N, CA, C and O atoms as CSV, one atom per row, in Angstrom:
chain,resi,resn,atom,element,x,y,z
A,1,MET,N,N,12.906,1.684,4.473
A,1,MET,CA,C,13.380,1.608,3.067
A,1,MET,C,C,14.721,2.411,3.013
A,1,MET,O,O,15.164,2.824,1.942
A,2,GLY,N,N,15.359,2.620,4.222
A,2,GLY,CA,C,16.741,3.005,4.333
A,2,GLY,C,C,17.780,2.070,3.784
A,2,GLY,O,O,18.887,2.484,3.439
A,3,PHE,N,N,17.427,0.820,3.704
A,3,PHE,CA,C,18.460,-0.096,3.242
A,3,PHE,C,C,18.643,0.130,1.653
A,3,PHE,O,O,19.751,0.069,1.120
A,4,PHE,N,N,17.549,0.374,1.008
A,4,PHE,CA,C,17.692,0.499,-0.369
A,4,PHE,C,C,18.495,1.745,-0.896
A,4,PHE,O,O,18.960,1.764,-2.036
A,5,ARG,N,N,18.636,2.801,0.007
A,5,ARG,CA,C,19.343,4.039,-0.370
A,5,ARG,C,C,20.766,3.712,-0.086
A,5,ARG,O,O,21.553,4.405,-0.730
A,6,ASP,N,N,21.302,2.830,0.716
A,6,ASP,CA,C,22.473,2.435,0.981
A,6,ASP,C,C,23.169,1.649,-0.100
A,6,ASP,O,O,24.385,1.462,-0.094
A,7,LEU,N,N,22.393,1.220,-0.982
A,7,LEU,CA,C,23.000,0.151,-2.156
A,7,LEU,C,C,23.662,1.013,-3.187
A,7,LEU,O,O,23.097,1.987,-3.685
A,8,GLY,N,N,24.759,0.667,-3.464
A,8,GLY,CA,C,25.612,1.366,-4.406
A,8,GLY,C,C,25.394,0.618,-5.756
A,8,GLY,O,O,24.638,-0.351,-5.825
A,9,GLY,N,N,26.064,1.089,-6.798
A,9,GLY,CA,C,25.996,0.377,-8.004
A,9,GLY,C,C,26.611,-1.079,-8.145
A,9,GLY,O,O,26.115,-1.999,-8.796
A,10,LEU,N,N,27.730,-1.110,-7.443
A,10,LEU,CA,C,28.348,-2.583,-7.324
A,10,LEU,C,C,27.472,-3.497,-6.635
A,10,LEU,O,O,27.429,-4.678,-6.983
A,11,HIS,N,N,26.769,-3.052,-5.685
A,11,HIS,CA,C,25.784,-4.086,-4.789
A,11,HIS,C,C,24.631,-4.440,-5.698
A,11,HIS,O,O,24.224,-5.602,-5.693
A,12,LEU,N,N,24.073,-3.536,-6.478
A,12,LEU,CA,C,22.896,-3.915,-7.332
A,12,LEU,C,C,23.445,-4.857,-8.523
A,12,LEU,O,O,22.789,-5.782,-9.001
A,13,LEU,N,N,24.677,-4.508,-8.911
A,13,LEU,CA,C,25.258,-5.351,-10.036
A,13,LEU,C,C,25.124,-6.985,-9.412
A,13,LEU,O,O,24.538,-7.935,-9.931
A,14,ILE,N,N,25.855,-6.937,-8.173
A,14,ILE,CA,C,25.963,-8.326,-7.553
A,14,ILE,C,C,24.638,-9.032,-7.345
A,14,ILE,O,O,24.506,-10.240,-7.543
A,15,ILE,N,N,23.608,-8.189,-6.914
A,15,ILE,CA,C,22.228,-8.757,-6.835
A,15,ILE,C,C,21.781,-9.231,-8.034
A,15,ILE,O,O,21.195,-10.312,-8.094
A,16,VAL,N,N,22.018,-8.446,-9.155
A,16,VAL,CA,C,21.496,-9.061,-10.425
A,16,VAL,C,C,22.075,-10.283,-10.878
A,16,VAL,O,O,21.412,-11.236,-11.289
A,17,LEU,N,N,23.536,-10.239,-10.785
A,17,LEU,CA,C,24.100,-11.394,-11.133
A,17,LEU,C,C,23.696,-12.785,-10.337
A,17,LEU,O,O,23.599,-13.884,-10.884
A,18,ILE,N,N,23.510,-12.551,-9.126
A,18,ILE,CA,C,22.996,-13.779,-8.205
A,18,ILE,C,C,21.569,-14.011,-8.764
A,18,ILE,O,O,21.238,-15.192,-8.867
A,19,LEU,N,N,20.639,-13.030,-9.156
A,19,LEU,CA,C,19.306,-13.575,-9.661
A,19,LEU,C,C,19.344,-14.273,-11.011
A,19,LEU,O,O,18.515,-15.125,-11.328
A,20,VAL,N,N,20.410,-13.848,-11.847
A,20,VAL,CA,C,20.470,-14.439,-13.225
A,20,VAL,C,C,21.098,-15.902,-13.019
A,20,VAL,O,O,20.821,-16.856,-13.745
A,21,LEU,N,N,22.028,-15.950,-11.874
A,21,LEU,CA,C,22.524,-17.565,-11.683
A,21,LEU,C,C,21.523,-18.440,-11.060
A,21,LEU,O,O,21.531,-19.658,-11.243
A,22,LEU,N,N,20.597,-17.793,-10.273
A,22,LEU,CA,C,19.565,-18.730,-9.586
A,22,LEU,C,C,18.445,-18.901,-10.637
A,22,LEU,O,O,18.053,-20.054,-10.815
A,23,PHE,N,N,17.877,-17.909,-11.356
A,23,PHE,CA,C,16.670,-18.139,-12.175
A,23,PHE,C,C,16.855,-18.444,-13.673
A,23,PHE,O,O,16.033,-19.060,-14.352
A,24,GLY,N,N,18.029,-17.942,-14.115
A,24,GLY,CA,C,18.413,-18.022,-15.517
A,24,GLY,C,C,17.812,-16.664,-16.243
A,24,GLY,O,O,16.819,-16.055,-15.844
A,25,ALA,N,N,18.602,-16.320,-17.371
A,25,ALA,CA,C,18.216,-15.163,-17.985
A,25,ALA,C,C,16.810,-15.183,-18.540
A,25,ALA,O,O,16.109,-14.175,-18.629
A,26,SER,N,N,16.418,-16.486,-18.933
A,26,SER,CA,C,15.250,-16.615,-19.684
A,26,SER,C,C,13.934,-16.436,-18.819
A,26,SER,O,O,12.862,-16.028,-19.266
A,27,ARG,N,N,14.205,-16.833,-17.415
A,27,ARG,CA,C,13.039,-16.803,-16.615
A,27,ARG,C,C,12.818,-15.600,-15.665
A,27,ARG,O,O,11.877,-15.423,-14.891
A,28,LEU,N,N,14.094,-14.667,-15.939
A,28,LEU,CA,C,13.720,-13.202,-15.161
A,28,LEU,C,C,12.646,-12.533,-15.398
A,28,LEU,O,O,11.926,-12.174,-14.466
A,29,PRO,N,N,12.350,-12.246,-16.709
A,29,PRO,CA,C,11.022,-11.533,-17.152
A,29,PRO,C,C,9.865,-12.006,-16.449
A,29,PRO,O,O,9.089,-11.213,-15.917
A,30,ALA,N,N,9.672,-13.475,-16.405
A,30,ALA,CA,C,8.433,-13.830,-15.752
A,30,ALA,C,C,8.324,-13.759,-14.209
A,30,ALA,O,O,7.287,-13.604,-13.564
A,31,VAL,N,N,9.645,-13.907,-13.711
A,31,VAL,CA,C,9.599,-13.862,-12.412
A,31,VAL,C,C,9.499,-12.430,-11.834
A,31,VAL,O,O,9.135,-12.278,-10.667
A,32,SER,N,N,9.804,-11.404,-12.600
A,32,SER,CA,C,9.837,-9.890,-12.442
A,32,SER,C,C,8.173,-9.568,-12.688
A,32,SER,O,O,7.621,-8.799,-11.902
A,33,LYS,N,N,7.531,-10.078,-13.614
A,33,LYS,CA,C,6.173,-10.015,-14.001
A,33,LYS,C,C,5.224,-10.238,-12.658
A,33,LYS,O,O,4.379,-9.498,-12.154
A,34,GLY,N,N,5.676,-11.477,-12.301
A,34,GLY,CA,C,4.899,-12.134,-11.040
A,34,GLY,C,C,5.060,-11.368,-9.871
A,34,GLY,O,O,4.118,-11.246,-9.088
A,35,ILE,N,N,6.217,-10.809,-9.656
A,35,ILE,CA,C,6.367,-10.045,-8.423
A,35,ILE,C,C,5.730,-8.761,-8.577
A,35,ILE,O,O,5.176,-8.263,-7.597
A,36,ALA,N,N,5.739,-8.098,-9.811
A,36,ALA,CA,C,5.152,-6.853,-9.984
A,36,ALA,C,C,3.671,-6.905,-9.719
A,36,ALA,O,O,3.070,-6.026,-9.101
A,37,GLN,N,N,3.133,-7.960,-10.210
A,37,GLN,CA,C,1.592,-8.272,-10.047
A,37,GLN,C,C,1.152,-8.403,-8.581
A,37,GLN,O,O,0.104,-7.944,-8.127
A,38,SER,N,N,2.057,-9.068,-7.917
A,38,SER,CA,C,1.869,-9.476,-6.454
A,38,SER,C,C,1.743,-8.049,-5.668
A,38,SER,O,O,0.861,-7.761,-4.859
A,39,VAL,N,N,2.762,-7.273,-6.067
A,39,VAL,CA,C,2.876,-5.928,-5.528
A,39,VAL,C,C,1.663,-5.012,-5.688
A,39,VAL,O,O,1.112,-4.437,-4.749
A,40,ARG,N,N,1.316,-4.938,-6.923
A,40,ARG,CA,C,0.073,-4.286,-7.402
A,40,ARG,C,C,-1.243,-4.692,-6.503
A,40,ARG,O,O,-1.997,-3.896,-5.944
A,41,VAL,N,N,-1.330,-6.043,-6.503
A,41,VAL,CA,C,-2.606,-6.469,-5.892
A,41,VAL,C,C,-2.351,-6.072,-4.233
A,41,VAL,O,O,-3.290,-5.618,-3.579
A,42,PHE,N,N,-1.272,-6.243,-3.739
A,42,PHE,CA,C,-1.215,-5.882,-2.318
A,42,PHE,C,C,-1.444,-4.310,-2.099
A,42,PHE,O,O,-2.083,-3.869,-1.144
A,43,ARG,N,N,-0.963,-3.661,-2.904
A,43,ARG,CA,C,-1.029,-2.105,-2.815
A,43,ARG,C,C,-2.455,-1.935,-2.883
A,43,ARG,O,O,-3.010,-1.176,-2.088
A,44,LYS,N,N,-3.126,-2.591,-3.786
A,44,LYS,CA,C,-4.719,-2.274,-4.095
A,44,LYS,C,C,-5.443,-2.715,-2.736
A,44,LYS,O,O,-6.239,-1.940,-2.205
A,45,GLU,N,N,-5.206,-3.765,-2.268
A,45,GLU,CA,C,-5.848,-4.202,-1.125
A,45,GLU,C,C,-5.578,-3.514,0.174
A,45,GLU,O,O,-6.357,-3.476,1.126
A,46,VAL,N,N,-4.313,-2.940,0.106
A,46,VAL,CA,C,-4.189,-2.065,1.356
A,46,VAL,C,C,-4.851,-0.703,1.171
A,46,VAL,O,O,-5.370,-0.179,2.156
A,47,ALA,N,N,-4.879,-0.042,-0.097
A,47,ALA,CA,C,-5.645,1.224,-0.279
A,47,ALA,C,C,-7.160,0.706,0.146
A,47,ALA,O,O,-7.798,1.300,1.015
A,48,LYS,N,N,-7.611,-0.304,-0.456
A,48,LYS,CA,C,-8.982,-0.721,-0.035
A,48,LYS,C,C,-9.436,-0.682,1.278
A,48,LYS,O,O,-10.477,-0.152,1.668
A,49,LYS,N,N,-8.420,-1.399,2.089
A,49,LYS,CA,C,-8.563,-1.456,3.607
A,49,LYS,C,C,-8.583,-0.079,4.206
A,49,LYS,O,O,-9.292,0.265,5.151
A,50,ASN,N,N,-7.725,0.672,3.550
A,50,ASN,CA,C,-7.554,2.173,4.134
A,50,ASN,C,C,-8.936,2.935,4.004
A,50,ASN,O,O,-9.505,3.594,4.875
A,51,ASP,N,N,-9.337,2.683,2.700
A,51,ASP,CA,C,-10.776,3.440,2.520
A,51,ASP,C,C,-11.944,2.868,3.262
A,51,ASP,O,O,-12.884,3.596,3.579
A,52,GLU,N,N,-11.922,1.662,3.536
A,52,GLU,CA,C,-13.030,0.943,4.491
A,52,GLU,C,C,-12.880,1.542,6.011
A,52,GLU,O,O,-13.820,1.895,6.724
A,53,ASP,N,N,-11.556,1.573,6.329
A,53,ASP,CA,C,-11.372,2.099,7.655
A,53,ASP,C,C,-11.713,3.565,7.800
A,53,ASP,O,O,-12.325,3.954,8.795
A,54,GLU,N,N,-11.297,4.477,6.741
A,54,GLU,CA,C,-11.808,5.959,6.787
A,54,GLU,C,C,-13.299,6.013,6.721
A,54,GLU,O,O,-13.870,6.845,7.426
A,55,GLY,N,N,-13.937,5.278,6.012
A,55,GLY,CA,C,-15.238,5.311,5.911
A,55,GLY,C,C,-16.123,4.852,7.013
A,55,GLY,O,O,-17.255,5.293,7.210
A,56,SER,N,N,-15.459,3.828,7.802
A,56,SER,CA,C,-16.155,3.415,8.942
A,56,SER,C,C,-15.967,4.619,10.082
A,56,SER,O,O,-16.898,4.991,10.798
A,57,VAL,N,N,-14.760,5.113,10.133
A,57,VAL,CA,C,-14.563,6.386,10.980
A,57,VAL,C,C,-15.472,7.373,10.849
A,57,VAL,O,O,-16.002,7.904,11.826
A,58,ALA,N,N,-15.729,7.703,9.595
A,58,ALA,CA,C,-16.572,8.833,9.291
A,58,ALA,C,C,-18.029,8.525,9.496
A,58,ALA,O,O,-18.775,9.440,9.848
A,59,ARG,N,N,-18.515,7.261,9.297
A,59,ARG,CA,C,-19.820,6.799,9.705
A,59,ARG,C,C,-19.930,6.879,11.258
A,59,ARG,O,O,-20.947,7.353,11.765
A,60,SER,N,N,-18.870,6.409,12.040
A,60,SER,CA,C,-19.188,6.560,13.516
A,60,SER,C,C,-19.154,7.885,14.220
A,60,SER,O,O,-19.672,8.097,15.316
A,61,THR,N,N,-18.504,8.750,13.501
A,61,THR,CA,C,-18.471,10.224,14.044
A,61,THR,C,C,-19.869,10.842,13.548
A,61,THR,O,O,-20.398,11.678,14.281
A,62,GLU,N,N,-20.491,10.482,12.356
A,62,GLU,CA,C,-21.792,11.063,12.039
A,62,GLU,C,C,-22.809,10.388,13.011
A,62,GLU,O,O,-23.775,11.064,13.367
A,63,SER,N,N,-22.678,9.154,13.455
A,63,SER,CA,C,-23.693,8.734,14.072
A,63,SER,C,C,-23.673,9.119,15.509
A,63,SER,O,O,-24.734,9.106,16.133
A,64,THR,N,N,-22.508,9.475,16.117
A,64,THR,CA,C,-22.422,10.097,17.533
A,64,THR,C,C,-22.518,11.483,17.453
A,64,THR,O,O,-22.633,12.041,18.544
A,65,THR,N,N,-22.502,12.219,16.434
A,65,THR,CA,C,-22.599,13.658,16.456
A,65,THR,C,C,-24.093,14.091,16.472
A,65,THR,O,O,-24.838,13.722,15.564
A,66,THR,N,N,-24.532,14.856,17.478
A,66,THR,CA,C,-26.002,15.197,17.395
A,66,THR,C,C,-26.058,16.727,17.172
A,66,THR,O,O,-25.200,17.476,17.639
A,67,THR,N,N,-27.110,17.156,16.433
A,67,THR,CA,C,-27.238,18.686,16.202
A,67,THR,C,C,-28.321,19.082,17.129
A,67,THR,O,O,-29.287,18.356,17.365
A,68,THR,N,N,-28.138,20.234,17.642
A,68,THR,CA,C,-29.212,20.854,18.361
A,68,THR,C,C,-29.876,22.032,17.698
A,68,THR,O,O,-29.247,22.765,16.935
A,69,THR,N,N,-31.057,22.201,17.968
A,69,THR,CA,C,-31.724,23.295,17.149
A,69,THR,C,C,-32.202,24.144,18.393
A,69,THR,O,O,-32.528,23.507,19.394
A,70,PRO,N,N,-32.268,25.428,18.422
A,70,PRO,CA,C,-32.856,26.312,19.375
A,70,PRO,C,C,-34.320,26.102,19.366
A,70,PRO,O,O,-34.928,25.932,18.309
A,71,SER,N,N,-34.911,26.110,20.547
A,71,SER,CA,C,-36.515,25.780,20.705
A,71,SER,C,C,-37.131,27.219,20.640
A,71,SER,O,O,-36.489,28.243,20.870
A,72,ASP,N,N,-38.295,27.176,20.341
A,72,ASP,CA,C,-38.999,28.365,20.301
A,72,ASP,C,C,-39.628,28.835,21.603
A,72,ASP,O,O,-40.192,29.917,21.766
A,73,ASP,N,N,-39.440,27.779,22.600
A,73,ASP,CA,C,-39.991,28.035,24.078
A,73,ASP,C,C,-39.333,29.011,24.882
A,73,ASP,O,O,-39.877,29.303,25.948
A,74,LYS,N,N,-38.150,29.630,24.537
A,74,LYS,CA,C,-37.383,30.261,25.203
A,74,LYS,C,C,-37.549,31.795,24.928
A,74,LYS,O,O,-36.632,32.576,25.182
A,75,LYS,N,N,-38.693,32.188,24.424
A,75,LYS,CA,C,-39.067,33.719,23.994
A,75,LYS,C,C,-39.424,34.442,25.381
A,75,LYS,O,O,-39.752,35.628,25.392
């Protein structure tokens, strides 16, 4: 994300003007909404995958961990 920190005000203005020329001012809200929804779905799926991975790691460590109890035979 270092690329976005280097963008100045003039750069952002040029990008917005190019988007307006490509899509037209009337279509920009619809395009923005579609991109935002796609990003939300992507983040949700990534979080879901991370939760599944953490759960499988926790389950695998629980199944390989054994507990020992002291026996009464050593008196």
